[in-house]
N, C-alpha and C positions, 0 to 999 in steps of 0.2 A: 439534560434535554432528552426527550424521547423522540426518536425519528421513525417515521413510517415510510417504507419504500414500497409502492404499490404499482402493479403493472396492468391490471385489467382495465380496458378503456370503457368508461361509462360517462354519461352526460347528466346534467342537472334536469330534473323533472319539475314542472310547474303545475300546480293543482288549483283550480278555481273553486272558491268557497263563498257561500253566503249563509248567514245564520238564520235566514227566513224570518226577519224581524217583522213585528206589527208596530209601525211607528206612530199610528194615529192615536195619541194619548192626550189626556186632558193637560192643562197647565201644570207644571212641576209642583207648584205649591199646593195642588189639590190632592197629592198622594205622597206617602212617605217611603214607598218601596215599589220598584218596577218588578220585583221578584216576589214570589210566594203569596203576597197579600193583595196584589192588585186585582180588584173585582173583575171577573170575566164579562160582566155586563158592558164593559168598555169595548169588548170585541164585537165588531160588526161582521156577521158571517158572510155577507155579500162582498165586503171589502177583503175579508180573509180569503175567500175562494178565489177572487181575482189575483191576489198576491201569490197563492200557491201555484196557480197556472203560470204566472209570470216567472216565478223563481225556477220552475221546472224548465220553461223555455230558455232561460239563461244558462242552466246547466247543459241543456241539449246543444246550445250554441257553443259552449266551451268545447264539447266533443267535436263539433264540426270544424273548429279552428285549431285543433291540435293540442288543446289543454286537457290534462286529467281533471278529475272531479273529486271534491271532498264534500261530505255532509257530516253534520253532527246532531246531537240530541240534547235538549234541555227540557225542564219541567216547570210548570206554573210560572212562566215569565213571558213578558211581551218581547223580550230580546230574541226569542226563538220560538217559532210556531211549530217546530218539529219535535214532538214528544215521543215519536216512534220512528227513529231513523231507519230501521230495517224496512219499513213500508216504503219510505222515500227511495231507499236504495233499490228496492225491487222495481219501482216504477222506472228508475233511471237505467236499470239493467236491461229493460225492454226497449226504452226509448233511445238509447245511445248505441253506438256501434264499436267504437275503438278505445275510448278513454278507460283508463284504470279507474275503479270506483272505490274510494277510500271512505270508510265510516270511522271517523275519529271523534267520539267513539262510543262504543257500547259501555255504559256505566255498570260494569258487572259486579261492583261492590253493592250497589243499590238494587240491582235486579236479583230477585230471590230464586231464579230458576236458570242457572247457567246452561243446562241442557237445552232449554228453549233457545238460548242465544246460539248454541252450536247448530241447532236445526235451522234457524232463520238464515244464518250466514251460509250454510251449506246449500240451501235452496236458492238463494240469490246468486251464489257462485255458479250454480248450474244455469240459471236463467241468463246470466251474463257470459256464459261459456268461459269462465275462468278469469274474469277481470276484477274480482273483488279483492280488496285489501282491508283487513280487519284491525281496527284500533281498539284497544282496551283502555279505559280510563277509570280512575277512582271516583270521579264526580266532584263538582264544585261544592263548596261549603254551604251555599245558599239552599241547596236541595236536600240537605240532611233532614230537616223537619218536614219538607214537602213529601219526601219518600218514606217518612217514618223509619229512618235508618239510624244505626248507632255509629257515631263518629269515631268511636274507639276501635282500634284494631282493623281499620279499613285496609291497610297495606297487606296484612295477612290474608284477609278475605279476598282481595283482588287476585293474589297469586294462587290461592286455593281454587277459586272459580276458573282461573286461567288453566290450571293443570287439568281440571275436569273437562273443560272444553276441548283442549288439545287431545286428550285421551278419547273423547267422543268422536272427534274428527278422524282419528287414526286407527280406531279399532274396527275391524271389518269381519270378524269371525263370530259374531253373535253377541248377546248381552253380556255386560260386565256389571259387577256390584261396586258401588262407591260408598265408602264410609269415611267421613272426615269430620273435623270439628264443627263446620258450618253447613255441610251439605251431605244429604243421605239419599241414596237411590238404590232400589232393589235391582232394577234392570235398566241399563242404558244401551241403546242400539239404534242410533239415529238413522232415519231415512228422510231424504237421500243423504249419501255421503258427499263431501265436497267434490267439485269438478277438478280442482287443482290437487296435485299430490306432492307431498303427503297432506298438505292443508294450505289454505290461503296465507299469504304473508301477514305477519303480525307487527303492529306498531304499538308503542306505549307512550303516553304523554309524560313529560317531566317538567317540573317547575323549580327544582333545586338540584344542586350537585349530588346530594345524598340520596336522591330518588332514582338514580340511573344505574346503580351497580348491577342489579339483577337483569335489567334490560340489556346491558352490555354482555353479561354472561350468556344470555340467550342469543346474542347477535341480532336482536330485533332493532327496528328503527326507533330511535328516541326523538320525539317531536316536542318542541317548545313553542309557546304561543305568547307573543308580545313581551318577551323577556329582555329585549334590548341588547346593546353591545356587551356590557360587562357580565350580566347574569348568564346570557347565552354562552359566552366563552367559558365561564366556569362549569356550566353543565356539560358542554361538549368536551372540555378537557377532562372532566371526571369520567366520561364514557371512554375516551381514548386511553386514559391511564388504567382503567380497569382491564381493557383488552391487553394492554402491555403487561400488566401484572400477571395475566393469564398466559402470556406469551402466545397470544392468539392473533390471527389475521384481523385487519381492520380496513374498512373503506369508508370514505366520507358519505357514501350513499346510505349509511346507517343513521344519518342525522338529518333532521328536518326543522325548518323555522317558518313560523306563521307571522305575517305582518299585514297591516292595512296598506293596500297598494292601489294607486290610481295613476294611469298614464294618459296624458293629454297630448295634443299636438304641440302645445307650448307649455312652459312652466306655469303660466297663469291658469291655463285650463286644467292642468294636472293638480295644482294646488286647490282650485275651486272644487274639483271632484273629491279630493282628500278631505276637505273641510266638511263635506256632507258625510263621508265615511266616519268621521269623528263622532257622529251620533252614537255609535256603538260604545264609545268610552264615556262621553258626557252624559248620556241618558241612563247610565247604570247606577241609579240611585238605590242604595240598599242600606237599611239600618244596621247598626253594629252587631246586633244579636245574631244576624244571619251570616256575618262575614267569617267568623272563626269560632264555631261551636267547640266546647271543651272536648279535647281528645282528637280533634281533626288534624291539627298541625303537631309536628314533633316538638319536643322540648327545645331542641336546637333552633328550629324555625321560629318558635315563639320568642326565644331570646334574641334572635337576629332582628325580628320585627320590632321588639321593644327598643333595641339599641338604635335602629335606624328610623324608628317612629313611622314605619310604613311596611306594607306587605306587598304581595304580588298585585300588579295592576294599579298601584298607587304611584302615579307618574310625576308628581310634584306640581305641575300645572298642565293646562290643557291647550296651550298654544300649538299651532301646527309646527312652528319652527322648533320648539322644544321636542316634540314627538318625533320629528325627522332626525334631529340631532341624537336622540336616544336610540334610534333604530326601530322605533315602534311603527312608523309610517315611512313608506317609500313613495314619493310623489313628484310629479313634474313632467317635463318633456321626456321622450324616450331616452335621450342622452343623459339627462339628469337622473332618471330612475335607474338606468344601468349603472351609472357611477356610484349611486348610493348603495345599490345592492352589492356591487363589486367591493366597495370599501368595507361593508359589513362582512362579506364573505371572507375577505382577507383577515379582518380583525379576529373573527371567531375560529379561524383555522380551516375554513371550508365546511360545506355541507352539501348534501345531494338532492334535497327536496325543498322547494319554495312553495309555501301554502299561501295563496293569494286571497285575502279577504277583500273582494272587489266590489261588494255591494253591502250597504247598510243604510238604515234610516231612510232619508228622503232622496237618495240617489235614484233617479228615475230609470226606467228600463232602457231608454235610448242612450242615456249617459253611461249606464253600466255596460252595455254592449260596446259602446265606443271605447271605453277604457280597456275592456277585454281585447278588442281588436287591435288597438294600438300596442298593447303589451305583446300580444301573440306575434304581430308582424315586425315590430321594431325593437323589442327588448329580448324576447325569448330566444331568438336565433343566436344572439351574442352570449346569453347565459349558457347555452349549450356548448359554447366554445371554451368555457372555463373547465380546466382539467380537474375534475373532482377526485381524481386518483393521484394527483401530484403529491410529492413529499410534503408532509405536514409536520410541524414541530410543536411540541407542548412544553 
């Protein structure tokens, strides 16, 4: 058994997140993929404009009630109308006052200019006066063809782009030259440099235990998304084990979990809100050729998927009861939601960040705001009392 004895007092942080979906789609039988192929003639710019302003209003409300903020980025899909998350983050840097602003994340494997990413994040960090948190992601498999990207060697490209960005953020004495396998620059000398020193905090996403070793080596936050009770524990344990192998310090604030969450005044109201959030899962209709392009997943991951006959985000069935049981959704009254999160927290050995997907599909603005308010007033104060620095066993 590995034991961690930690002394610094920290509390769990909660981050409000919406993927800025465009839910006004034709009947499901009229299209075979919500991603990559769905014609943009379906998009109504007037409805889209209204949705953008609505989603920004909800993020601003999160700031006002004491939640932090998360945004993300996807391409060629109705599940997410934000193909340029740095732009959205810049808007929120100006419109909010206190919240940390997490971009989870920049798909630096598919973006061909890491220096541009370094510039964008440094600029937004200054506008926000140091509230930016930068997440780096490999990118989902559906967007390989959409980005004309190579699915082979993505892990190596991610860390090569990461190294270049970190060097751009932390070099202040004039241009440097960069030559590596995938990126070549004669002069790198970004203006402005980041507001935070030496640079904004970094998060990396993880969907399997094998993907967290280097994140743990860097002591970055590892974030998982809808991975449920067992897979999340495996990933978090792998992070802790790597830190132990290094004989390095560890704190549960290095771990983050994202779930669909809706808090109502009663269980019935909370469950009703959660069923609307489930649009994010049930509407994700994607043909098999986009799910796992050759070279995207490791051999080990492909073997595991063949043995289990399922991969990430294949939940077995789409009943609310099953998704709550799996730890994919937390929903109900404040007491119920708190108990669900506390049970999950104990099972996975603790974590320091809860990413709240609190809006999706046809959950309307007033319903979204009510769910946020109920969570912030009735659940979040109790989560802050969880000792995320308590002794944890693996």
